[in-house]
C-alpha positions as CSV (number, residue, x, y, z in Angstrom):
1,M,0.1,0.2,0.0
2,S,1.4,3.5,-1.0
3,N,1.7,6.2,1.6
4,S,-0.8,8.4,-0.1
5,T,-3.3,5.4,-0.3
6,W,-2.6,4.6,3.8
7,T,-2.9,8.3,4.7
8,G,-6.1,8.7,2.9
9,W,-7.5,5.7,4.4
10,R,-6.5,6.7,7.9
11,N,-7.8,10.1,7.3
12,Y,-11.2,8.4,6.2
13,I,-11.1,6.4,9.3
14,K,-10.9,9.6,11.8
15,K,-13.6,11.1,9.6
16,V,-15.8,8.0,10.6
17,A,-14.9,8.4,14.2
18,L,-15.9,12.2,14.2
19,A,-19.3,11.3,12.7
20,E,-19.8,8.8,15.3
21,L,-19.1,11.1,18.1
22,R,-21.5,13.6,17.0
23,E,-24.2,11.1,18.4
24,Q,-22.3,10.8,21.8
25,P,-24.3,11.9,24.8
26,P,-23.1,14.2,27.4
27,M,-20.8,12.7,29.8
28,G,-20.7,12.9,33.7
29,G,-23.7,13.4,36.0
30,V,-24.4,13.7,39.6
31,G,-21.3,12.0,41.5
32,E,-19.1,12.1,38.6
33,V,-15.9,14.1,38.3
34,V,-14.9,15.9,34.9
35,Q,-11.6,17.7,34.6
36,I,-11.2,20.5,32.3
37,D,-8.1,22.2,31.0
38,E,-6.6,23.8,27.6
39,C,-3.2,23.4,25.9
40,P,-1.4,25.0,23.3
41,M,-0.3,22.7,20.4
42,R,2.3,24.7,19.1
43,G,4.8,27.0,20.9
44,Q,5.5,28.1,24.2
45,R,2.9,29.6,26.9
46,K,3.5,33.1,26.0
47,A,1.3,35.4,27.5
48,N,0.3,38.8,26.9
49,R,-0.4,41.6,29.6
50,D,-3.8,39.9,30.4
51,G,-2.1,36.6,31.0
52,V,-3.6,35.1,27.6
53,S,-1.4,33.5,25.2
54,N,-1.1,34.6,21.6
55,E,0.4,31.5,20.6
56,G,-2.1,28.9,18.9
57,P,-4.0,26.8,18.1
58,W,-5.5,26.1,21.6
59,I,-7.1,22.5,22.4
60,F,-9.8,22.7,25.1
61,G,-10.1,19.3,26.8
62,M,-12.6,17.3,29.2
63,L,-12.0,14.3,31.0
64,C,-14.3,12.1,32.8
65,V,-12.2,10.6,35.6
66,S,-14.3,7.4,36.1
67,T,-14.5,6.4,32.6
68,K,-11.0,8.2,31.1
69,E,-13.3,9.4,28.4
70,L,-11.3,12.5,26.9
71,R,-13.1,14.9,24.9
72,L,-11.0,17.4,22.6
73,F,-11.8,20.4,20.7
74,D,-9.8,23.0,18.8
75,V,-11.0,26.6,19.8
76,D,-10.1,29.8,18.1
77,K,-11.1,32.0,21.2
78,R,-10.4,31.1,24.9
79,D,-13.3,33.2,26.3
80,A,-16.4,32.4,28.3
81,A,-18.7,32.3,25.4
82,A,-16.6,29.6,23.5
83,I,-15.8,27.6,26.6
84,G,-19.2,27.8,28.1
85,S,-20.8,26.4,24.9
86,L,-18.6,23.3,24.8
87,I,-19.4,22.7,28.6
88,V,-22.9,23.0,27.9
89,K,-23.1,20.8,24.9
90,N,-20.9,18.1,26.6
91,I,-21.4,18.0,30.3
92,L,-24.5,16.5,32.2
93,P,-26.3,18.7,35.0
94,G,-25.0,18.0,38.5
95,T,-21.4,17.0,37.4
96,T,-18.6,18.1,39.6
97,V,-16.1,19.9,37.4
98,Y,-12.5,21.0,38.3
99,T,-10.9,23.7,36.5
100,D,-7.7,25.9,36.9
101,E,-8.9,29.8,37.6
102,G,-8.9,30.8,34.2
103,A,-11.1,33.9,33.4
104,A,-13.0,31.9,30.7
105,Y,-14.2,29.6,33.4
106,Q,-16.1,32.1,35.7
107,C,-19.0,31.6,33.5
108,I,-19.6,28.1,34.9
109,P,-21.9,29.0,37.7
110,T,-24.3,30.7,35.3
111,L,-24.3,28.2,32.6
112,K,-27.8,27.0,31.6
113,D,-29.0,24.3,29.2
114,A,-30.8,24.4,25.9
115,N,-34.3,24.8,27.8
116,D,-32.8,27.7,29.8
117,R,-32.3,25.5,33.0
118,P,-29.4,25.8,35.4
119,L,-26.7,23.1,34.6
120,N,-25.9,23.2,38.7
121,L,-22.5,22.2,38.3
122,D,-20.3,21.4,41.4
123,W,-17.4,23.6,40.2
124,H,-14.1,23.7,42.0
125,T,-10.9,25.5,41.2
126,V,-7.3,24.7,41.6
127,N,-4.5,27.2,41.5
128,H,-1.7,24.6,41.3
129,S,-1.8,20.7,40.8
130,V,-3.9,19.9,44.0
131,D,-6.1,21.9,46.2
132,P,-5.2,20.9,49.8
133,A,-8.4,21.9,51.4
134,T,-10.7,20.2,49.0
135,G,-8.5,17.6,47.2
136,A,-9.7,19.0,43.9
137,N,-7.2,18.4,41.0
138,T,-6.6,18.6,37.3
139,Q,-3.7,15.8,37.4
140,H,-5.7,13.1,35.2
141,I,-6.2,15.6,32.4
142,Q,-2.5,17.1,32.5
143,S,-1.3,13.5,32.2
144,E,-3.3,12.8,29.3
145,W,-2.2,16.0,27.9
146,R,1.1,15.0,27.8
147,K,0.2,11.9,25.6
148,A,-2.3,13.4,23.5
149,K,0.0,16.4,22.8
150,C,2.8,14.0,21.4
151,R,0.4,12.6,19.0
152,L,-1.2,15.9,17.6
153,V,2.0,17.6,17.1
154,R,3.1,14.7,15.0
155,Y,-0.2,14.7,13.2
156,S,-0.1,18.5,12.5
157,K,3.3,18.1,10.9
158,K,2.0,15.6,8.2
159,T,-1.3,17.2,7.4
160,S,-3.2,20.2,6.9
161,P,-4.7,22.4,9.9
162,S,-8.1,21.5,8.4
163,L,-7.9,17.9,9.5
164,M,-7.3,18.8,13.4
165,P,-10.9,18.0,14.1
166,S,-10.6,14.7,12.9
167,H,-7.3,14.3,14.8
168,L,-8.9,15.1,17.9
169,A,-12.2,13.1,17.2
170,W,-9.7,10.1,16.9
171,L,-8.2,10.5,20.5
172,W,-11.7,11.1,21.6
173,W,-13.0,7.8,20.0
174,R,-10.0,5.8,21.2
175,S,-10.6,6.7,24.7
176,I,-14.0,5.3,25.0
177,N,-13.4,2.6,22.5
178,A,-9.9,1.0,23.7
179,R,-9.3,-2.0,25.9
180,P,-10.4,-2.3,28.6
181,N,-13.6,-0.4,27.9
182,V,-14.2,-2.7,24.8
183,K,-13.2,-6.1,24.1
184,D,-12.4,-5.5,20.6
185,P,-11.7,-2.1,19.5
186,F,-11.1,-3.2,15.8
187,L,-14.2,-4.8,15.9
188,R,-15.8,-1.6,17.2
189,L,-14.2,0.3,14.2
190,M,-15.4,-2.0,11.6
191,E,-18.8,-1.6,13.1
192,A,-18.7,2.0,12.8
193,I,-17.5,2.0,9.4
194,A,-20.4,-0.2,8.4
195,R,-22.9,1.9,9.9
196,R,-21.5,5.1,7.9
197,C,-21.2,3.2,4.6
198,P,-23.6,0.4,4.4
199,V,-23.1,-2.3,1.6
C-alpha cells in the first residue's frame, strides 16, 4: 500500500470517528468528576499583559475521571462564550467540575442548558496541581495532555490544519473504544464504518 493510500484511509477512519462522536451523549452527571483544561499545541506559553497566550491553536479538553473519556476540541477563542458553549453541550447537569482559575471558566456558575435550566455544576478551581483543602485537581487531564500532545504535534506536521478536528475526534474515539472499555477495538471500528457506509 502506498503512503498516499494509507494516509487517505487513515484520514477516512478519523472522519468516521468524528461522525460517530456527534451522536455521543454528554458525559458526567451527579457523583461524576470531569476535569477541564486547555493546552497550546504549538509554541510555548507566551502570555500577553492579560495573561492570555497569543500562540495557537488551543485545544480544549474534558476528561471524565471514572470512565477516562477524553473529549478534545480546537478553539479559536479562549473566552467564556466559546468555553461555556462546549461545557453545556458536553457535560451533564450536576457534574462535579475541576478547572484552573482562568477567566473563561468564571461563567460556569451561570451556565444553562438548551431549555434555559441551570446546569448546577459543582465547580471547584485549583491554583496548582492539587487544592489542599478540597483535594480538587486536574492531574488526570494534565497527564492525558502529555500523551495527546505528542500525537497531535506529529499529526499536525504531516497534514493540513483543516484535519485537526478529525485528529482530535480520533483521540476522543480511542478513549472510549480502547481496552479495557471494549473487548475488541478493531471490531468496534469496523462496526462504525459499516454504519456510515452500508453495503
